[in-house]
N, C-alpha and C positions, 0 to 999 in steps of 0.2 A: 665248207663253212663260209658264210659271208662275213668276212672279218670287218668290213666297213660298217655293216649293220650292228655287229656286236660291240665294236669299239665306240660307236657314236651313240651316246646315251640320250634318252629323251629329256626334254626340259621338265622342270619341277611340275608335278601334278599330272603328268602324262605317262603313258606306257607305249612301248614300241614292240612290234612283232618282228622277229628275226629268224632267219633260216640257219640253224646250227647243224650242218651236215645232214640235211634232210629232215631234221626235227624242228618243228616250229616252237620257238621259245618266246617268252615275254620278258622284256627288259624293263626295269623301273629306273628312276633317275639316279639311284645309288649303285647301279650296275648289277643288282641281283637278278638272276635268271630263274624262271620257273616254266616248266613244260605245260602246254595245254593238254588236258586229258579229257577223255570222254565223260559225259554225265552218267550218273547212275540211273538205271531204268531197264525195263524189259519190254522192248517193242513187239508189236504183232503185225502180221500181214492181214489184209482184209480177207474175209470169207463170205461166201454167198449164202443167202437165205434159201431154205427149202421147205416144201410142204408135200405131204403125200395124200392123194385122193384115193379113197377105197370104194370100189363098187361091190355092194353086197347082194345085188340082184341083177336086173337087166335095165338098160336104158329104155325110156318110153318116148314115143313121138310127142313133140311139143314141149317137153321138159327142157330146162336150161341149166347150164353150169357156167359160173362166172370165174374166169381165170385171168389174173393180171390185166384187168381193164377191158377184157373182151368177154362177151356173152356168147356161148356156144349153144346152139339149139339142135336137139336130136330130131332126125327125120329118117323115114324109111327110104326116101329117095332125095337126098340133099341137092338143091339147085342154087341156093343163094349163098353169099359169103358167110362163113362161120356156122354153117349148118353141118352137122356131123352125122354120118351114116350109122344107123343101128345095125349091129352085127347080125349076121345071118342066123346064127344058132347059139352062140355062147357069149358070156360076159367078156371073155378074153378078146373077142372080136370088137366089142364096144371100146375096150381099153385101147386097143391098137388104133382104132379110128380116131379117138380123141388125141392120142399122142401125135398122130399124123397131122391132125388139124392144128394143134398148138405149134408144131414145128413147120407147118405148111410143106410137108415132105411126103415122100412115098406116093402112092397112087392117088390121083385127084378123085377117084371114084369113092374115096372114103370121106370126102368133105366137099362142100359146095364150091363152085367156081368163084374166083375172086378172093378166096381166103388167103390172107397173108400171115407170116410168122408172128406169133404173139410178141408184143413189144417189151414185155417184162419177164417172161418165163420161157424156158425150154422144157420140153416134156420127155419123159422116158418111161418105158414099160418096166414097172417094178415087180417085186415078189408078189405072187398071187395075182388077184385082179386089182392092181393098183397103178396109179400114174404118179410118178415122182416128178414134181415141178421144181426147177432150180432157177433162181433169179439170174438174169443175164448179167446184171451189174453187181459186183461185190460191194458189201458194206451194209450198214444198218438201214439204208433206204428200203431194201427188200423186205424188211420185217414189217414195215407199216404201210407201204404203198402197194403191196401185192397180196391181196386177200382172196380167198376162194369161198364162194357161197353157191348154193345150188337149190333148185326147186325140186330136184329129183330125190325122193326119200331114200332111194337105194344107194346114194352116194354119201359118203362122209368125208369131211376134210376140215382143216383148221387154217388159221392165218399162218403165213410163212414165218419162220424163225431161224435163228442161227447166224444171221448176217452180222458181221463185225467190221468196223472201220479200221483201216491200217493206222499205225502210229505215224504221224506226219514227220517228215524230215527231208533234208537236202542230200543230194548225191555226195557221199563221203562222210556223212555224219556217223558218229560212233556212240554207242551206249554200252554199259556193262552192268552185269549183276553178279551174284556170287558164283555162277557157273559158266557164263559165256560172255564173250565180247560180240557186239552186234554192229554190223556195218550196212549202211544204206547204199546199195549198188546203183540205184537210180533215185531221182527225186521221188519221195514217197508221198502220195496223196491218199485221200480217204479210201479210194477204190483199188489201190495197188495190192495185187495178190502175191507179188514176188519181189518186193523192193528190199526187204531186210533179210540178211543172211547172218549166220552166227558161227563162231569158232570157239572151241573149248579153251578154257583157261588151264594152262599146264604150268607146274612149278619150273623155275629156272634151275637148270642143273649146273652145279659148280664145276668149273674147268680145273683140270689137274695138270 
């Protein structure tokens, strides 16, 4: 306990913060003490927007698909950046080629030389003949800035959705609701995916 702080009262019209055995308390000019407590609220961590592209037929040479600011063009033999190879026999091959191009991964025979990873999305092979696109940056930005359109009638897709901004806060901030106490373990910005942690509220057990 910082006795000097607790004994020295602030002047009229002011408040003073004091360390009372590790608990921050607020002193008024009359010597009354009150503990600082968390604000009421339920914070959230940021989540990433996603969208699913579904191939209902086959990709065709010259057709395009727009993903996260990049236009991909289907070719039987891709040579230029962002050209994607049409699969040898099945739609599943077309899906794998597009995933590889979005991520700029796997064999470069699946897409044209010079293709780089998509600046807004990662791609994954989903259930059936689908490509699951996930925004690289968490938050609501992914909902509006990353849309998917295509000239290929055999592909269907919608704008990305599900992106949520994190509740803003500083390292050590606390909030509470009827079920949990929440603590920011780092400074929480809009794109933070793991800034807020929670602990359950449990009744105090009387000592005997």
